[in-house]
C-alpha positions as CSV (number, residue, x, y, z in Angstrom):
1,M,-19.8,36.7,-13.3
2,S,-19.0,33.9,-10.7
3,D,-17.7,34.8,-7.3
4,P,-13.9,34.2,-7.5
5,A,-13.8,33.2,-3.8
6,A,-16.5,30.6,-4.4
7,L,-14.6,29.2,-7.4
8,R,-11.4,28.9,-5.4
9,L,-13.2,27.2,-2.5
10,G,-14.9,24.8,-4.9
11,W,-11.6,23.7,-6.4
12,M,-10.1,23.3,-3.0
13,L,-13.0,21.2,-1.6
14,A,-13.0,18.9,-4.6
15,A,-9.2,18.4,-4.3
16,L,-9.4,17.7,-0.6
17,G,-12.2,15.2,-1.2
18,L,-10.2,13.4,-3.8
19,A,-7.1,13.3,-1.6
20,L,-9.1,12.0,1.4
21,A,-11.2,9.4,-0.4
22,P,-8.9,6.3,-0.1
23,T,-8.0,7.2,3.5
24,A,-11.5,7.7,4.8
25,P,-12.4,4.0,5.3
26,R,-9.5,3.6,7.7
27,L,-10.3,6.6,9.8
28,A,-12.6,6.6,12.9
29,P,-16.1,7.4,11.7
30,W,-16.3,10.6,13.8
31,I,-13.2,12.0,12.1
32,T,-14.7,11.5,8.6
33,A,-18.0,13.0,9.9
34,T,-16.2,16.0,11.3
35,F,-14.6,16.7,7.9
36,V,-17.9,16.3,6.1
37,I,-19.7,18.7,8.5
38,A,-16.9,21.3,8.1
39,V,-17.2,21.0,4.3
40,L,-21.0,21.4,4.4
41,W,-20.7,24.4,6.8
42,R,-18.2,26.1,4.6
43,V,-20.5,25.6,1.5
44,A,-23.4,27.0,3.5
45,V,-21.3,30.1,4.4
46,Q,-20.4,30.7,0.8
47,H,-23.8,30.1,-0.8
48,F,-26.4,30.6,1.8
49,G,-25.1,33.4,3.9
50,W,-24.2,31.4,7.0
51,R,-21.6,32.8,9.4
52,L,-18.3,31.2,10.1
53,P,-18.1,30.0,13.8
54,P,-16.6,32.6,16.2
55,G,-13.0,32.3,17.3
56,W,-13.8,30.8,20.7
57,L,-15.9,28.1,19.2
58,R,-13.3,27.2,16.6
59,L,-10.7,27.0,19.4
60,A,-13.0,24.7,21.5
61,L,-13.7,22.5,18.4
62,A,-10.0,22.2,17.6
63,F,-9.1,21.3,21.2
64,G,-11.9,18.8,21.4
65,C,-10.9,17.1,18.1
66,V,-7.3,16.8,19.2
67,L,-8.4,15.2,22.5
68,G,-10.7,12.9,20.5
69,V,-7.7,11.8,18.3
70,L,-5.7,11.1,21.4
71,F,-8.5,9.2,23.0
72,T,-9.2,7.1,19.9
73,Y,-5.6,6.2,19.0
74,R,-3.9,6.6,22.4
75,T,-1.1,8.5,20.7
76,F,-0.3,11.2,18.2
77,N,2.4,9.1,16.7
78,G,2.1,6.7,13.7
79,L,0.3,6.7,10.4
80,E,-3.2,6.2,11.7
81,A,-3.1,8.9,14.5
82,G,-1.0,11.3,12.3
83,G,-3.5,10.9,9.4
84,A,-6.4,11.5,11.7
85,L,-4.8,14.6,13.0
86,L,-4.2,15.9,9.5
87,V,-7.9,15.4,8.6
88,V,-9.0,17.3,11.7
89,M,-6.6,20.1,10.9
90,A,-8.1,20.4,7.4
91,A,-11.6,20.4,8.8
92,M,-10.7,23.2,11.3
93,K,-8.9,25.2,8.7
94,L,-12.0,25.1,6.4
95,L,-14.0,26.8,9.2
96,E,-11.6,29.9,9.2
97,T,-10.8,30.2,5.5
98,R,-11.1,33.8,4.4
99,H,-8.0,34.7,2.5
100,R,-6.0,33.3,-0.4
101,R,-3.2,32.2,2.0
102,D,-5.7,29.9,3.7
103,I,-6.2,28.2,0.4
104,Q,-2.5,27.7,0.2
105,V,-2.4,26.1,3.7
106,L,-5.2,23.8,2.7
107,S,-3.3,22.8,-0.4
108,F,-0.3,21.8,1.6
109,I,-2.5,19.7,4.0
110,G,-3.9,18.0,0.9
111,F,-0.4,17.1,-0.3
112,F,0.3,15.6,3.1
113,L,-2.9,13.6,2.9
114,V,-1.7,12.1,-0.4
115,L,1.7,11.3,1.2
116,M,0.0,9.6,4.1
117,Q,-1.9,7.3,1.8
118,M,1.3,6.5,-0.1
119,L,3.0,5.6,3.2
120,H,0.1,3.4,4.2
121,D,-0.4,1.4,1.0
122,Q,0.7,1.5,-2.6
123,P,-1.7,-0.6,-4.7
124,V,-1.5,-0.4,-8.5
125,W,-4.6,1.8,-8.7
126,S,-2.8,4.4,-6.5
127,L,-0.7,5.7,-9.4
128,P,-3.6,7.3,-11.3
129,W,-5.2,8.4,-8.0
130,I,-1.9,10.0,-6.9
131,A,-1.6,11.8,-10.2
132,A,-5.2,13.0,-10.2
133,S,-5.0,14.1,-6.5
134,V,-1.8,16.0,-6.9
135,A,-3.0,17.6,-10.1
136,A,-6.3,18.7,-8.5
137,I,-4.5,20.1,-5.4
138,T,-2.0,21.9,-7.7
139,V,-4.8,23.5,-9.7
140,A,-6.4,24.6,-6.4
141,L,-3.1,26.1,-5.3
142,L,-2.6,27.8,-8.6
143,Q,-6.1,29.4,-8.4
144,G,-5.6,30.3,-4.8
145,V,-2.5,32.4,-5.4
146,R,-3.9,34.1,-8.5
147,A,-5.3,37.6,-8.2
148,G,-8.5,38.6,-9.9
149,E,-10.7,36.1,-11.7
150,P,-9.7,32.4,-11.5
151,L,-8.4,30.8,-14.7
152,P,-10.9,28.7,-16.7
153,W,-10.7,25.1,-15.6
154,R,-9.4,23.9,-19.0
155,T,-6.6,26.5,-18.9
156,A,-5.6,25.8,-15.3
157,T,-5.6,22.0,-15.9
158,G,-3.6,22.4,-19.1
159,L,-1.0,24.5,-17.3
160,V,-0.7,21.9,-14.5
161,L,-0.4,19.0,-17.0
162,R,2.4,20.8,-18.8
163,M,4.2,21.2,-15.4
164,F,3.8,17.4,-14.8
165,A,5.1,16.7,-18.3
166,F,8.3,18.7,-17.5
167,A,8.6,17.0,-14.1
168,A,7.9,13.4,-15.1
169,P,11.3,12.6,-16.7
170,V,13.2,14.1,-13.8
171,A,11.1,12.1,-11.3
172,L,11.7,8.9,-13.3
173,V,15.4,9.4,-13.3
174,M,15.4,10.1,-9.6
175,F,13.3,7.0,-8.9
176,L,15.7,4.8,-10.9
177,L,19.0,6.2,-9.7
178,F,18.4,7.5,-6.2
179,P,20.5,5.3,-3.9
180,R,18.4,2.4,-2.5
181,V,19.0,1.1,0.9
182,P,17.6,-2.0,2.6
183,G,14.6,-1.1,4.6
184,P,12.8,2.3,4.8
185,I,14.7,5.6,4.7
186,W,12.8,6.8,7.7
187,A,11.4,4.9,10.7
188,L,7.7,4.8,11.3
189,P,5.9,3.0,14.1
190,A,4.8,-0.5,13.0
191,R,1.3,-0.7,11.7
192,S,-1.1,-2.8,13.8
193,A,-1.6,-6.4,12.5
194,A,-5.2,-6.2,13.6
195,G,-6.2,-4.3,10.5
196,M,-4.4,-6.8,8.2
197,T,-5.4,-10.1,6.8
198,G,-3.2,-13.1,7.4
199,L,-2.2,-16.0,9.6
200,S,-2.2,-15.7,13.4
201,D,0.3,-17.2,15.8
202,E,-2.4,-19.4,17.3
203,M,-5.0,-21.8,16.0
204,S,-8.3,-22.8,17.4
205,P,-11.4,-24.4,15.8
206,G,-12.8,-21.9,13.3
207,N,-10.1,-19.3,12.9
208,I,-8.6,-20.7,9.6
209,S,-12.1,-21.3,8.1
210,Q,-12.7,-17.6,8.9
211,L,-9.5,-16.6,7.1
212,I,-10.6,-18.6,4.1
213,Q,-13.4,-16.1,3.5
214,S,-10.9,-13.6,2.3
215,D,-9.9,-13.7,-1.4
216,E,-7.0,-11.2,-0.8
217,V,-3.5,-12.1,-2.2
218,A,-1.1,-13.4,0.5
219,F,1.9,-13.5,-1.8
220,R,3.1,-14.2,-5.3
221,V,5.8,-16.5,-6.4
222,S,7.9,-16.6,-9.6
223,F,10.0,-19.8,-10.1
224,E,13.3,-19.9,-12.1
225,G,12.7,-23.4,-13.2
226,P,9.8,-25.9,-12.9
227,I,6.9,-25.2,-10.6
228,P,6.4,-27.8,-7.9
229,P,3.3,-30.0,-8.1
230,P,0.4,-29.1,-5.9
231,A,1.3,-31.8,-3.4
232,D,4.7,-30.1,-2.7
233,R,3.3,-26.6,-2.4
234,Y,3.3,-26.3,1.4
235,W,4.2,-22.7,2.4
236,R,5.4,-22.9,6.0
237,G,4.2,-20.5,8.5
238,P,3.9,-20.6,12.4
239,V,4.7,-23.9,14.0
240,L,2.4,-24.5,17.1
241,E,3.4,-26.8,19.9
242,R,1.6,-25.5,23.0
243,F,-1.9,-27.0,23.4
244,D,-4.4,-26.2,26.2
245,G,-7.2,-28.5,25.0
246,W,-8.7,-25.8,22.7
247,T,-6.0,-23.6,21.2
248,W,-2.6,-24.3,19.7
249,R,0.1,-21.7,20.2
250,D,3.7,-21.3,19.4
251,F,6.7,-21.1,21.7
252,D,9.2,-18.4,21.4
253,R,10.8,-18.5,18.0
254,L,14.5,-19.2,18.4
255,P,17.0,-18.9,15.5
256,L,18.6,-22.2,14.2
257,L,22.2,-21.4,14.9
258,V,23.5,-24.6,13.3
259,P,21.5,-25.8,10.3
260,D,20.6,-29.4,10.7
261,L,18.7,-29.9,7.5
262,E,20.0,-32.6,5.1
263,L,19.4,-30.9,1.8
264,R,18.5,-33.6,-0.7
265,G,16.3,-34.2,-3.7
266,Q,15.1,-31.6,-6.1
267,S,15.4,-28.0,-5.1
268,Y,13.2,-25.0,-6.3
269,R,14.6,-21.5,-6.7
270,Y,12.0,-18.8,-6.6
271,R,11.3,-15.2,-5.8
272,I,8.4,-14.6,-3.3
273,I,6.8,-11.2,-3.0
274,L,4.8,-11.0,0.2
275,E,1.9,-8.6,0.8
276,P,2.0,-6.8,4.2
277,H,0.5,-8.9,7.0
278,G,2.0,-7.3,10.1
279,R,3.7,-10.5,11.2
280,P,7.4,-11.6,10.9
281,W,6.9,-14.8,9.0
282,L,8.1,-15.1,5.4
283,L,6.2,-18.2,4.3
284,A,8.8,-20.0,2.3
285,L,8.2,-23.4,0.6
286,D,9.2,-26.3,2.8
287,F,12.2,-26.5,3.5
288,P,14.2,-23.3,2.9
289,G,18.0,-23.9,2.6
290,R,19.2,-20.6,1.1
291,W,17.9,-17.1,0.9
292,N,19.2,-13.6,0.1
293,D,17.6,-11.5,2.9
294,R,20.1,-10.8,5.7
295,D,17.1,-9.8,8.0
296,A,15.7,-13.4,7.6
297,V,16.5,-16.2,10.0
298,L,15.5,-19.9,10.1
299,T,14.0,-21.0,13.5
300,R,14.5,-24.3,15.2
301,E,11.1,-25.3,13.7
302,Y,12.5,-24.6,10.2
303,Q,10.3,-21.5,9.7
304,L,11.8,-18.6,7.9
305,V,11.1,-15.4,9.8
306,A,12.2,-11.7,9.7
307,R,13.4,-9.7,12.6
308,Q,10.8,-7.1,12.0
309,P,7.1,-7.5,11.0
310,V,6.2,-7.5,7.3
311,D,4.5,-4.1,7.2
312,S,5.1,-3.4,3.5
313,V,5.5,-5.4,0.3
314,R,8.6,-7.5,0.7
315,A,10.5,-9.6,-1.8
316,L,13.1,-12.2,-1.2
317,D,14.8,-15.0,-3.2
318,V,14.7,-18.5,-1.7
319,E,15.9,-22.0,-2.6
320,S,13.9,-24.8,-0.9
321,W,14.2,-28.5,-0.8
322,P,10.8,-30.2,-0.2
323,A,12.5,-33.6,0.4
324,A,15.0,-32.3,2.9
325,R,15.4,-34.4,6.0
326,P,15.4,-32.6,9.3
327,A,17.7,-33.4,12.3
328,A,18.2,-37.1,13.1
329,T,17.8,-36.7,16.8
330,L,15.2,-35.1,19.0
331,S,16.3,-33.2,22.1
332,P,14.6,-34.1,25.4
333,I,13.2,-30.6,25.8
334,T,11.6,-30.7,22.3
335,R,10.3,-34.2,22.9
336,H,8.7,-33.1,26.2
337,R,7.1,-30.1,24.5
338,S,5.8,-32.2,21.6
339,L,4.1,-34.8,23.8
340,R,2.6,-32.6,26.5
341,L,-1.2,-32.6,26.8
342,P,-3.5,-30.8,29.2
343,P,-4.8,-33.1,31.9
344,D,-8.5,-33.8,32.1
345,R,-9.2,-32.3,28.7
346,N,-10.6,-34.4,25.8
347,P,-10.4,-37.7,27.7
348,R,-12.1,-39.7,25.0
349,A,-9.7,-38.6,22.3
350,A,-6.8,-39.4,24.6
351,A,-8.1,-42.9,25.2
352,L,-8.6,-43.4,21.5
353,G,-5.0,-42.4,20.8
354,Q,-3.7,-44.8,23.4
355,Q,-5.9,-47.6,22.0
356,L,-4.7,-47.1,18.5
357,R,-1.1,-47.1,19.5
358,A,-1.5,-50.2,21.6
359,S,-2.8,-52.0,18.5
360,S,0.0,-50.8,16.2
361,A,3.4,-52.4,15.9
362,S,5.3,-49.1,15.2
363,D,4.9,-45.4,15.2
364,R,4.5,-45.4,11.5
365,E,1.7,-47.9,11.7
366,F,0.1,-45.9,14.4
367,V,0.1,-42.8,12.2
368,D,-1.4,-44.8,9.4
369,A,-4.1,-46.1,11.7
370,I,-5.2,-42.5,12.6
371,L,-5.3,-41.6,8.9
372,A,-7.3,-44.7,8.2
373,R,-9.9,-43.7,10.8
374,F,-10.4,-40.3,9.2
375,R,-10.5,-41.9,5.8
376,N,-13.0,-44.7,6.6
377,E,-15.4,-43.2,9.0
378,P,-18.0,-40.6,7.9
379,F,-15.9,-37.4,8.4
380,V,-16.8,-34.5,6.2
381,Y,-14.5,-31.7,5.0
382,T,-16.6,-28.4,5.1
383,L,-16.1,-24.7,5.2
384,R,-19.1,-24.4,7.5
385,P,-18.5,-26.8,10.4
386,P,-20.8,-26.7,13.4
387,L,-19.7,-24.8,16.4
388,L,-17.9,-26.7,19.2
389,R,-19.4,-25.4,22.4
390,G,-18.0,-27.8,25.1
391,S,-14.8,-27.7,27.0
392,D,-13.5,-30.8,25.1
393,P,-13.6,-29.7,21.4
394,V,-11.5,-32.6,20.1
395,D,-13.9,-35.1,21.7
396,E,-16.9,-33.3,20.3
397,F,-15.4,-33.2,16.8
398,L,-14.2,-36.9,16.8
399,F,-17.3,-38.5,18.3
400,R,-20.2,-36.1,17.6
401,T,-20.0,-33.6,14.7
402,R,-17.4,-35.2,12.5
403,R,-17.6,-32.1,10.2
404,G,-14.7,-29.8,10.1
405,F,-12.1,-27.7,8.3
406,C,-8.3,-28.3,8.1
407,E,-7.7,-26.9,11.6
408,H,-10.2,-29.4,13.1
409,Y,-8.4,-32.4,11.5
410,A,-4.9,-31.1,12.3
411,S,-5.8,-30.4,15.9
412,A,-7.4,-33.8,16.4
413,F,-4.6,-35.7,14.6
414,A,-1.9,-34.0,16.7
415,M,-3.6,-34.7,19.9
416,L,-4.2,-38.4,19.0
417,A,-0.5,-38.7,18.1
418,R,0.6,-37.2,21.4
419,A,-1.8,-39.4,23.3
420,G,-0.2,-42.4,21.7
421,G,3.3,-41.3,22.6
422,V,4.4,-39.8,19.2
423,P,5.7,-36.3,19.3
424,A,3.6,-34.0,17.1
425,R,3.0,-30.4,16.4
426,V,0.7,-28.3,14.2
427,V,2.1,-26.2,11.3
428,T,0.0,-23.4,9.7
429,G,0.7,-21.8,6.4
430,Y,-0.7,-22.0,2.9
431,Q,-1.1,-25.0,0.6
432,G,-1.4,-24.7,-3.2
433,G,-1.4,-21.7,-5.3
434,E,-3.0,-20.7,-8.7
435,L,-0.8,-20.2,-11.7
436,N,-1.6,-17.0,-13.6
437,P,-0.8,-17.8,-17.3
438,L,-0.4,-14.1,-18.1
439,S,2.4,-13.4,-15.6
440,N,3.6,-17.0,-15.2
441,R,3.5,-16.4,-11.4
442,L,1.9,-18.5,-8.7
443,V,-0.7,-16.5,-6.8
444,V,-1.4,-17.7,-3.3
445,R,-4.5,-16.2,-1.6
446,Q,-5.7,-16.1,1.9
447,S,-8.4,-18.6,0.9
448,E,-5.6,-21.2,0.6
449,A,-4.6,-20.9,4.3
450,H,-4.1,-24.4,5.6
451,A,-3.0,-26.4,8.7
452,W,-1.2,-29.7,8.8
453,V,0.8,-31.8,11.3
454,E,4.4,-32.9,11.7
455,V,5.2,-36.1,13.7
456,W,8.5,-37.3,14.9
457,L,9.5,-40.7,13.4
458,D,12.9,-42.1,14.3
459,A,13.6,-43.2,10.8
460,T,12.7,-39.9,9.1
461,G,12.7,-37.2,11.8
462,W,10.0,-34.6,11.6
463,T,7.6,-35.9,8.9
464,R,4.7,-34.0,7.4
465,I,1.3,-35.6,7.8
466,D,-1.7,-33.8,6.3
467,P,-4.9,-35.4,7.8
468,T,-7.0,-33.2,5.5
469,G,-5.7,-35.3,2.6
470,A,-7.2,-38.4,4.1
471,V,-10.7,-36.9,4.2
472,A,-10.5,-34.6,1.1
473,P,-7.6,-35.5,-1.1
474,E,-8.8,-33.1,-3.8
475,R,-7.8,-30.2,-1.4
476,I,-4.2,-31.2,-1.7
477,E,-4.0,-32.5,-5.3
478,L,-6.3,-29.9,-6.9
479,D,-7.6,-27.0,-4.8
480,L,-10.1,-26.0,-2.2
481,A,-13.0,-25.5,-4.6
482,N,-12.8,-29.1,-5.7
483,A,-12.7,-30.4,-2.1
484,L,-15.8,-28.6,-0.7
485,P,-19.2,-30.3,-0.6
486,E,-21.8,-29.2,-3.2
487,G,-23.4,-25.9,-2.3
488,E,-20.2,-24.4,-0.7
489,R,-18.1,-21.9,-2.6
490,V,-14.7,-20.4,-2.0
491,P,-14.4,-16.5,-2.1
492,G,-14.3,-15.4,-5.8
493,G,-15.3,-18.9,-6.9
494,F,-18.1,-17.5,-9.1
495,L,-15.4,-15.9,-11.3
496,R,-14.2,-19.3,-12.3
497,D,-17.6,-20.1,-13.8
498,F,-17.3,-17.2,-16.3
499,R,-14.2,-17.2,-18.5
500,G,-14.4,-13.6,-19.3
501,L,-14.5,-12.5,-15.6
502,E,-11.7,-15.0,-14.7
503,G,-9.6,-13.5,-17.6
504,L,-10.2,-10.0,-16.2
505,R,-9.1,-11.2,-12.8
506,Q,-6.0,-12.8,-14.1
507,G,-5.2,-9.6,-16.1
508,W,-5.6,-7.4,-13.1
509,D,-3.5,-9.8,-11.0
510,A,-0.8,-9.8,-13.7
511,L,-0.8,-5.9,-13.7
512,N,-0.5,-6.0,-9.9
513,S,2.5,-8.4,-10.2
514,L,4.3,-6.1,-12.5
515,W,3.6,-3.1,-10.3
516,T,4.8,-5.0,-7.2
517,D,7.9,-6.4,-8.9
518,W,9.2,-3.3,-10.7
519,V,7.9,-0.4,-8.6
520,L,7.3,-1.5,-5.0
521,G,10.0,-4.2,-5.3
522,Y,12.6,-2.0,-6.9
523,G,15.3,-2.3,-4.3
524,P,19.1,-2.3,-4.1
525,E,19.5,-5.5,-6.1
526,R,17.3,-4.5,-9.0
527,Q,19.0,-1.1,-9.0
528,L,22.5,-2.6,-9.2
529,A,21.3,-4.9,-12.0
530,L,19.9,-1.9,-13.9
531,L,23.2,0.0,-13.5
532,A,25.1,-3.0,-14.7
533,R,23.0,-3.1,-17.9
534,L,23.7,0.7,-18.3
535,G,27.5,0.0,-18.1
536,L,28.0,1.0,-14.4
537,P,28.6,-2.3,-12.6
538,G,29.4,-2.0,-8.9
539,A,28.3,1.6,-8.6
540,D,28.0,2.7,-5.0
541,W,25.9,5.4,-3.4
542,R,28.6,8.0,-3.9
543,T,28.6,7.4,-7.6
544,L,24.8,7.6,-7.7
545,V,24.7,10.9,-5.7
546,L,27.3,12.5,-8.0
547,G,25.4,11.3,-11.1
548,L,22.1,12.6,-9.8
549,T,23.8,16.0,-8.9
550,A,25.2,16.2,-12.4
551,F,21.9,15.3,-14.0
552,V,19.9,17.9,-12.0
553,A,22.6,20.6,-12.8
554,A,22.3,19.7,-16.5
555,V,18.6,19.9,-16.4
556,M,18.6,23.3,-14.7
557,M,21.2,24.6,-17.2
558,A,19.3,23.4,-20.2
559,L,16.1,24.9,-18.8
560,T,17.8,28.2,-18.2
561,V,19.2,28.3,-21.7
562,W,15.8,27.3,-23.2
563,L,14.0,30.1,-21.3
564,A,16.6,32.7,-22.3
565,W,16.4,31.6,-25.9
566,R,12.6,31.6,-25.8
567,S,12.5,35.1,-24.3
568,R,14.6,36.4,-27.1
569,T,13.0,34.6,-30.0
570,S,9.4,34.6,-29.0
571,R,7.3,37.5,-30.2
572,P,5.9,39.6,-27.3
573,P,2.2,40.3,-27.1
574,E,1.0,43.2,-29.3
575,A,-0.1,45.2,-26.2
576,L,3.5,45.0,-24.8
577,R,5.0,46.0,-28.2
578,L,2.8,49.0,-28.3
579,Y,3.7,50.0,-24.7
580,R,7.4,49.7,-25.5
581,E,6.9,51.9,-28.5
582,F,5.1,54.4,-26.3
583,C,8.1,54.3,-23.9
584,R,10.6,54.8,-26.7
585,R,8.8,57.9,-27.9
586,L,8.9,59.4,-24.4
587,E,12.6,58.5,-24.1
588,K,13.3,60.5,-27.3
589,A,11.5,63.4,-25.6
590,G,13.7,63.1,-22.6
591,L,11.5,61.0,-20.3
592,S,13.2,57.6,-19.8
593,R,11.4,54.9,-17.8
594,A,13.4,53.4,-14.9
595,P,13.7,49.6,-15.0
596,E,11.8,49.2,-11.7
597,E,9.1,51.7,-12.7
598,G,5.6,50.2,-13.4
599,P,3.2,51.6,-16.1
600,Q,1.1,53.6,-13.7
601,D,4.0,55.0,-11.7
602,F,5.6,56.0,-15.0
603,A,2.4,57.7,-16.2
604,A,2.2,59.6,-12.9
605,R,5.8,60.9,-13.3
606,V,5.1,61.9,-16.9
607,A,2.1,63.9,-15.7
608,R,4.3,65.7,-13.1
609,E,7.1,66.5,-15.4
610,R,5.1,67.2,-18.6
611,P,1.6,68.2,-17.6
612,S,0.7,68.7,-21.2
613,L,1.1,64.9,-21.8
614,E,-1.0,63.8,-18.8
615,A,-4.2,63.1,-20.7
616,E,-2.6,61.2,-23.6
617,A,-0.1,59.2,-21.5
618,G,-2.8,58.3,-18.9
619,R,-5.2,57.0,-21.5
620,I,-2.5,54.9,-23.2
621,V,-1.3,53.4,-19.9
622,N,-4.9,52.6,-18.8
623,L,-5.6,50.8,-22.1
624,Y,-2.3,48.9,-21.7
625,V,-3.0,47.9,-18.1
626,T,-6.5,46.7,-19.0
627,L,-5.1,44.4,-21.7
628,R,-2.2,43.1,-19.8
629,Y,-3.3,42.8,-16.2
630,A,-7.0,42.9,-15.9
631,A,-9.5,40.2,-16.8
632,P,-10.2,39.8,-20.5
633,P,-12.2,42.8,-21.6
634,A,-15.7,42.4,-22.9
635,D,-15.1,45.3,-25.4
636,E,-13.0,44.0,-28.3
637,A,-12.2,47.7,-29.3
638,V,-9.6,48.1,-26.5
639,L,-6.6,46.8,-28.6
640,P,-7.5,48.9,-31.7
641,A,-7.9,51.9,-29.4
642,L,-4.4,51.3,-28.0
643,R,-3.0,51.0,-31.5
644,R,-4.6,54.3,-32.5
645,A,-3.5,56.2,-29.4
646,V,0.1,55.1,-29.7
647,R,0.2,55.9,-33.4
648,E,-1.1,59.4,-32.8
649,F,1.1,60.0,-29.7
650,R,3.6,62.8,-30.5
651,P,5.4,64.0,-27.3
């Protein structure tokens, strides 16, 4: 027969491994290695006779691991550091596991590991993983608290699945009706943006072309009406005005206290669902005029931003006017910031800008002259531009390499415009988006990151100019894949060559959209809409709390009634019926069993009070205990023997 302790340990190790699997890639390598070493050591103790480390060594290891977490993360606070500490605790606990209560402690650590992953990320695949992890840990906990032989894995798994079946409806009602509040219920330190993919608040040659290598989803958009054409799909991100000759950076983002946008032309109403990117920008379509998020503000550069970084999936409803006209006047401070160039940097580009402006009759003609230069000279739009190594990157790009990505053209155009006396700034964001026919949502990926320029023209105010469109108009009118030279591919581009794979990708993305919209995006507004459909319009949190309390009370009452009815109507096991018959016969003989008296205690009292019945009563009780409390007997004659003994018992 298998060792019960080994079986319990095996269940626990498998459950912990499943719970830790999604988190391991985010941990420092030494933490994962510590856990693996502890698992291997514990297996060697169980199967190869190794000894557990002595107490002083375990204490030293625990102290060293705690210091290691502090040294690695500089804190014990936050998801990353807290998760690492949990994994270290699990590893150290494995090295001292001797009793069943240790299995229980490990089970609780496993539940916290699952919770940690849920707080960090909630992709669509997390639902089956959470269910499998919690089920495995619950089975391990069930086996850990059971005396004697562990249950067969089919029996234990079936028992846990039945528990889940009872709990699932209650969990669903709690999810739908628990009062929703804007923002998280509890505060956690913000996750670092370093581990997230997304736009930065600065732009230099090469950083957007590096971002293009990611095929991750940046956000999804569902429109209430028509979807704008590709040429109008400019999703506005950071606006960069400071230029040091190499890198563009933004100034402090100040809220636009008095909106100065003239909302005109066709508007688009849409719901944007942002993936976490660790930055405050909300990436609305140019130009946002209305939105439903009280935490969102419009900056003086017409960028929609949140007061806190976007650290989790975030949804907001926006209405934008692509043809809106910004302010009719430019303040002296903004004009000065939008014309400033570093001295003695990129002198050839500065001279070219001044030359083109001198030969142009107006600012508009000057802008067209710059675009014509990009269009008519041998400039190449490429995902793999040569490195710019000198201190004057714009000069090097314009007069030597002439191969670049959107950030090269935007940076060069903005500098030429400033050199000619036209205020200019760089805008980064995303351009385009792919319509998923299955979900009817526009999917915008990191590979569609883009940079363009805004120039100030007296007749139109801030005016968008996209120099990339002069070199590669396919990038604006179609997509990135159609604009790249032959031999260059965008991430995930091979999927488009195979309809089956592209269909799978669209199906997976549609599933992600539903998950994000109806589970992660289930906030106060969606809850109120659901309650209105259920006939409870305007329900507040007090109504919801009272309703949930009544629901839980009703469930508990129904469960109590059902258990009571089941205990009365269900037929007890035959061994229990035979034991009750044995007790009734003794009661008739003047020996009543007390309610708190167990079988063996009762048999001992019978032997004291009626020594003549000691042998028969002891044999009947031993047979009964074997059937009811011990492991299943190998001898199938135990139950017939109990029947015969009770039938022949005459006290």
